[in-house]
C-alpha positions as CSV (number, residue, x, y, z in Angstrom):
1,M,0.0,0.0,0.0
2,K,2.8,2.4,0.9
3,Y,4.4,1.8,-2.5
4,L,1.1,2.5,-4.3
5,T,0.9,5.8,-2.5
6,T,4.5,6.6,-3.4
7,I,3.9,5.7,-7.1
8,F,0.8,7.8,-7.2
9,M,2.5,10.8,-5.7
10,A,5.5,10.5,-8.1
11,L,3.1,10.2,-11.1
12,A,1.1,13.2,-9.9
13,F,4.3,15.2,-9.4
14,F,5.6,14.5,-12.9
15,T,2.2,15.0,-14.5
16,I,1.9,18.4,-12.9
17,L,5.4,19.3,-14.0
18,K,4.6,18.4,-17.6
19,V,1.2,20.2,-17.7
20,V,2.5,23.5,-16.4
21,Q,5.6,23.5,-18.6
22,S,5.7,25.9,-21.6
23,T,8.4,26.3,-24.1
24,D,10.2,29.4,-25.3
25,F,11.1,29.2,-29.0
26,K,13.6,31.5,-30.8
27,V,12.0,32.0,-34.2
28,G,14.4,30.8,-36.9
29,G,16.9,29.4,-34.4
30,D,20.3,31.1,-34.5
31,R,19.3,33.0,-37.7
32,G,16.5,34.8,-35.9
33,W,13.8,36.8,-37.9
34,A,15.9,37.9,-40.9
35,V,15.8,37.3,-44.7
36,P,16.9,33.7,-45.1
37,P,19.9,32.6,-47.1
38,S,19.3,32.2,-50.9
39,N,15.9,34.0,-50.4
40,D,14.4,30.7,-49.2
41,T,10.7,31.6,-49.1
42,E,9.8,28.4,-47.1
43,F,12.5,28.8,-44.4
44,Y,10.2,29.9,-41.6
45,N,7.4,27.5,-42.4
46,K,10.0,24.7,-42.5
47,W,11.2,25.9,-39.0
48,T,7.6,25.8,-37.7
49,S,7.0,22.3,-39.1
50,Q,10.0,21.1,-37.0
51,N,8.4,22.3,-33.8
52,R,5.2,21.5,-31.8
53,F,3.5,24.6,-30.3
54,K,1.2,24.6,-27.4
55,V,-0.9,27.2,-25.7
56,K,1.3,29.4,-23.4
57,D,4.4,28.7,-25.4
58,T,6.3,31.9,-26.4
59,L,7.9,33.0,-29.7
60,Q,11.0,35.2,-29.5
61,F,11.6,37.3,-32.6
62,V,15.1,38.6,-32.7
63,Y,16.1,40.9,-35.6
64,K,18.0,44.1,-36.3
65,R,16.1,47.0,-35.0
66,H,15.5,49.8,-37.6
67,E,16.1,47.2,-40.3
68,E,13.2,44.8,-39.8
69,T,9.8,44.7,-38.1
70,L,7.1,42.2,-37.2
71,C,3.4,42.2,-37.8
72,V,1.0,39.7,-36.3
73,M,-1.9,39.4,-38.7
74,H,-5.7,39.1,-38.1
75,S,-6.3,36.5,-40.8
76,K,-4.8,34.1,-43.3
77,E,-6.0,36.4,-46.1
78,D,-4.2,39.5,-44.7
79,H,-1.1,37.3,-44.2
80,D,-1.1,35.9,-47.7
81,K,-1.7,39.3,-49.3
82,C,0.8,41.1,-47.0
83,H,-1.8,43.6,-45.9
84,N,0.7,45.2,-43.4
85,A,-1.7,48.0,-42.6
86,S,-4.3,45.7,-41.1
87,Y,-2.2,44.0,-38.4
88,A,-3.3,42.9,-35.0
89,K,0.0,43.7,-33.4
90,Y,3.1,45.6,-34.6
91,Y,6.6,45.2,-33.2
92,D,9.9,47.0,-34.0
93,D,12.1,46.6,-30.9
94,G,14.3,43.9,-32.3
95,D,13.7,41.4,-29.5
96,D,10.0,40.7,-29.2
97,I,8.1,38.0,-27.3
98,Y,4.8,36.8,-28.5
99,V,2.7,34.5,-26.3
100,L,0.6,31.8,-28.0
101,D,-2.5,32.3,-26.0
102,R,-5.0,30.1,-27.7
103,P,-5.2,27.0,-30.0
104,G,-5.4,27.7,-33.7
105,Y,-3.4,29.5,-36.4
106,F,-1.2,32.6,-35.9
107,Y,0.1,34.6,-38.9
108,F,3.3,36.6,-38.9
109,I,4.8,38.8,-41.5
110,S,7.5,41.4,-41.9
111,C,5.9,44.8,-42.0
112,I,8.5,45.8,-44.5
113,L,6.4,45.2,-47.6
114,D,9.2,43.9,-49.9
115,N,10.3,41.3,-47.5
116,C,6.7,40.1,-47.1
117,L,5.7,40.2,-50.8
118,H,8.8,38.2,-51.8
119,G,7.9,35.6,-49.2
120,H,11.1,36.0,-47.2
121,L,9.6,36.8,-43.9
122,K,6.2,35.1,-43.7
123,M,5.3,32.4,-41.2
124,V,2.3,30.5,-40.0
125,V,2.2,28.8,-36.6
126,K,-0.3,26.2,-35.7
127,V,-0.9,25.9,-32.0
128,L,-2.3,22.5,-30.9
129,E,-5.5,22.4,-29.0
130,H,-4.0,19.8,-26.6
131,D,-0.5,18.4,-26.4
132,I,-0.8,14.7,-27.2
133,D,1.6,13.8,-24.4
134,S,-0.4,15.7,-21.9
135,I,-3.6,14.0,-23.0
136,A,-2.0,10.6,-22.6
137,D,-0.7,11.5,-19.1
138,E,-4.1,12.9,-18.1
139,T,-5.9,9.8,-19.4
140,A,-3.5,7.4,-17.8
141,N,-3.4,9.3,-14.5
142,Q,-6.9,10.5,-13.5
143,T,-6.2,13.3,-11.1
144,S,-8.4,14.5,-8.3
145,E,-9.8,18.0,-7.7
146,S,-6.8,18.7,-5.4
147,V,-4.5,18.4,-8.3
148,A,-6.7,20.8,-10.3
149,S,-6.5,23.3,-7.5
150,V,-2.7,23.0,-7.5
151,L,-2.6,23.9,-11.2
152,K,-4.4,27.2,-10.5
153,M,-1.8,28.3,-8.0
154,E,0.7,31.0,-8.9
155,S,4.0,29.9,-10.1
156,D,5.9,30.6,-6.8
157,V,3.4,28.6,-4.8
158,L,3.3,25.9,-7.4
159,S,7.1,25.5,-7.4
160,Q,7.1,25.3,-3.6
161,T,4.3,22.8,-3.6
162,L,6.0,20.6,-6.2
163,M,9.2,20.7,-4.2
164,I,7.4,19.6,-1.0
165,V,5.6,16.8,-2.9
166,G,8.9,15.6,-4.3
167,I,10.6,15.6,-0.9
168,I,7.7,13.7,0.6
169,A,7.8,11.1,-2.3
170,M,11.5,10.7,-1.9
171,F,11.2,10.3,1.9
172,T,8.5,7.7,1.5
173,V,10.6,5.7,-1.0
174,F,13.8,5.8,1.0
175,Y,12.6,5.7,4.6
176,M,9.4,3.8,4.7
């Protein structure tokens, strides 16, 4: 019985860690948000296809300030036609963070019309409704209302709670 409790606590601990984890992505990797080599118009869409994006993940756009900009577009149509006057958000700081706050598609372009029209700096990001790994963990480990309340805690409280649960689990394994 004591091992079952320990196993449950350890599974709950790791499930909570996985659920609250978000990922920070640097768009374009080391290249950042810049005209790609050989004017590769699919560079950024290839980059997005190599990653899996979840709600609360962040995208960091790094580019040369005063030489490049970033527009988050309202729609696919505005993105495809480079309607840079109808953006949802405009950035020009050179190191911008965008939080993926919902599932669905996000459309990004350079607000410099030539870079967009030539297809150099256009990108579509698809944010998954649910991370497949989280769904599997959630299904395999039915959690109680107490775990749900832990997920609603602020990050400092959550970190402290997770540390305590980990210590209790380790104590139970080694000393019981």
